[in-house]
N, C-alpha and C positions, 0 to 999 in steps of 0.2 A: 180580414181578407180585402183585397183590392177589388171593388165591384167591376172594374173595367177588365180585369183579368179573367181568363178561362180557368176554372177550377175543375179538375177531373172528379169523377164520381167517387173514387176511392178517397181522394183527399177531402172532399166535402163530407163524406160519411164519417171520416176519422175526426175532423175538426168539430162536427156537431156532436158526436158521442163524447169527445173529450170536453167540449165546452159545457155541455149539460151536466156532465159528471162534476166539473168544478163548481157549478151553481148549486148542485145537490149537496155537495160537501159543505160549502159555506152556509147553506140554509140549515143544515143539521147542526153545524157548530155554533151558529150565532142566533138561531131562532128561539123564541120563548114558547114555541109550540112543542108538543110531544104526542105520542100515540097516533090515533087515527087522524087527528087534525093536522099533524106534521105530514103524515103520508099523503093526505088529500092535497095540501098546498104543494108538496114537492112534486107530485104527479102533474099538477097544473103548470107549475113553473117550467119544469123541464120540457113538457109538451109544447107550451107556448113558444119557448125558445127555438126548438127544433123545427116546428111547423112554420114559424115566421121566416126562418132562414131558408128553408126549402122553397117557400113560395116566392122568395126573392131570387134565389139562385137557380131554381128549376121550376119556373111558373107553368110549363107545359106538362109537367108530370103529375100523376095522381099520388095521393098519400093514403095509407091505411095506418092508423094509430090506435093503440089500445084505449087512449084517453079521448078520442074524438068519435063522433057518429060516423058510421060507415056510409060512404057515398058509392052507390051502385055504378056510377059512371066509370069507376076504375076498371070494371070488367071489359070495357071496350078499349082500354089502353095497353100498349105493349110494355111500358115502363111504370113500375109502381114502387114507391118508397114505402117500406114497411118498418114501423117505429114501435119500440117499447121504450118510452122516456124514463121509466124506472122499473126495471125487472127485479122483483124481490123487495116489494114495499115493506113487507113484514120485517125482513132482516134490516132494511134501512132504518126503520123507526126504532128497532131494538139496539142500534149502535153497532151492528155486526159489520163484517167486511164483505160478505158473500151476496152482494147485489151488483147490478150492472145497468148500463145503458146500451140499447141496441138501435143501430141505424143501418138499414139495408136497402139495397135496390134489387128488385126482381125484374128480369127482362124476359118476356114471353114465358113467365111462370117459373123461371129458374133463378136461383140466388146468384146474381151477377157480381155484386160488390157489397161489402159490408164492413162494419166496424163495431167492436164491442169494448166499451170502457169498463174497467173494474176500479172505480175512482178511489175506494178506500185502500187499495193496494198500489195505487199510482201506476196502473197498467192499462195500456191501450193496445188492442189487437186489430189489425186490419188485413183484409183478405189479400191484398197485393204485396204485403211486406211481412210475411209470417212463415215460420218454419217450425213444425212440431218437434218437440223434445221428447226423448224417451227416458223415463225414470229408471232408477237403479234398484228398485224394490225387489225382494226375493219372490214376491207374488204380485200379480197384477192387482190394481185397485180399481174397483168399479163404483162409480158415484150414482146415487139415487136421490130422489127428492127428500128434503128434510121433513116434509109434512105429508107427502103422498107417494111413498115408495111403491113401485109397481108390484102387483101380485106376482109371485114366482121369482122375485129378485134373488133370493137365496139359491133357488134351483139353477138359475143362470150362472150365478157365481160359482157354484159347485161344479157345474159342467165345464167351465173354462178355467178352474183353479184359481179364482180371484177372491179377494177380500172385498167387503162392501162397506161404504161409508156414506152417511147422509150429508147433504150440503144444501144451501139455499137456492138462489135463482138458477134458472136454466143457463143463463149467460155465464155465471160464475162457474158452474159445473163444466160447461163445454170448454171454457178457457183454461180451467185447471187441467184438462186433458191436453189442450194445445201446449201448455207450459211444462208438461211432463210431471205435474203434481199428482196426476191420476192417469189411468190408461183407457178407461171406458166410461161412457155415460149412457144410461138406458132409462127411458121414460115411457110409461104406458098408461098414464092416468089422464090423458087428454091435455092438449095445449091449443093455443091459437097461433096463427101465422107469425104474429109479432113476437111470440116467445122464443122462436127458433130460427127465423130467417137469417138474421145477422150471425148468430153463432154458427149456423150451418155454412154460411158463405166463408167465414173465417176458417173453420175447420177444413173445408174443401181446399181452400187456398193454401193451407198448411200441409196438405197431402194426407189428411186423415179421411177416414170413412164417415159419411153422414147420409142417412137414409131413414125410411120407415123401418120398423123392426122385422118386416118380412123381406127387406132388402130392396123394395121398390123406391124410386126417387122421391125426394121431397119436392112437392109442387106448390106453387103459390099463386095468389090472385084468383082464388076460386070463390064461387058464390057463397059457400060456407067457409068461414075462416078457421074452422076447427082442424087440428092436426092431431089425430088420436094418439100417435106414438112416434118415437124416434130413437135412433142409436147413433152415437157419435163416438169415435175412438180410433185406436190403432187398427189398421186394416186386417191384420191377422186375427186379433181378438174379436173384432166385429163380425168377421166371417164365421168364426166358430160360434159366437152367441146366436147369429141368425140361423145357422145350420141347426143348432139345438132347438130353437123355438119352432122352426119348421118341422122338425121331427116330432115335437110335442103336439102340434096342430094336426099332424097326420094320424095320431093315435085315436 
């Protein structure tokens, strides 16, 4: 990037997500490390790359990253970059493809711009240049966490007539929905803002639904970084899933 040129937020997010993804692929392919050691180094390398670039290109903005100490000063800023330099470390070290890099910008608590790279599949999704695809499956496919499927997932699937499949990182699941490889992603096991801000920004940009599972908006830059649950998917299926969950909570 030419330091003297103005780079838009979407372009910056996309370049950083893609660049970090390429570094992670190279590290996994050439490193003599494995297991937890590989994951720890990969987190540090990707985080350092993204944070160094953001401090160069957006010195007045604050940053919230999974791999860095939280700075409470961010709460007084309107613009916050929310980063997960390696979403799905377990999948990454296992040699799987369902891991991702998240780079997002929240403005006044809303996901304003974002990019998600799925490097092992050579895919890059950005919030300003994306359109959701609809799969041709006979039944909708609902994705859940590979390691922490939400309680009641089967009940939700039955209510909307969907099949259920596990997958790795939050970004990989959300982008599978964007790509039309799945139709809905439901999570209720607790996440942090860096787990879903970039996926939510891309999903919203693609015309998909993204919210808490009770239908309320996903909000960012809160004192507590926890995001208890979310739902991302086709608007019609998301509405049916939310209605089912609301009916269950009313019982």
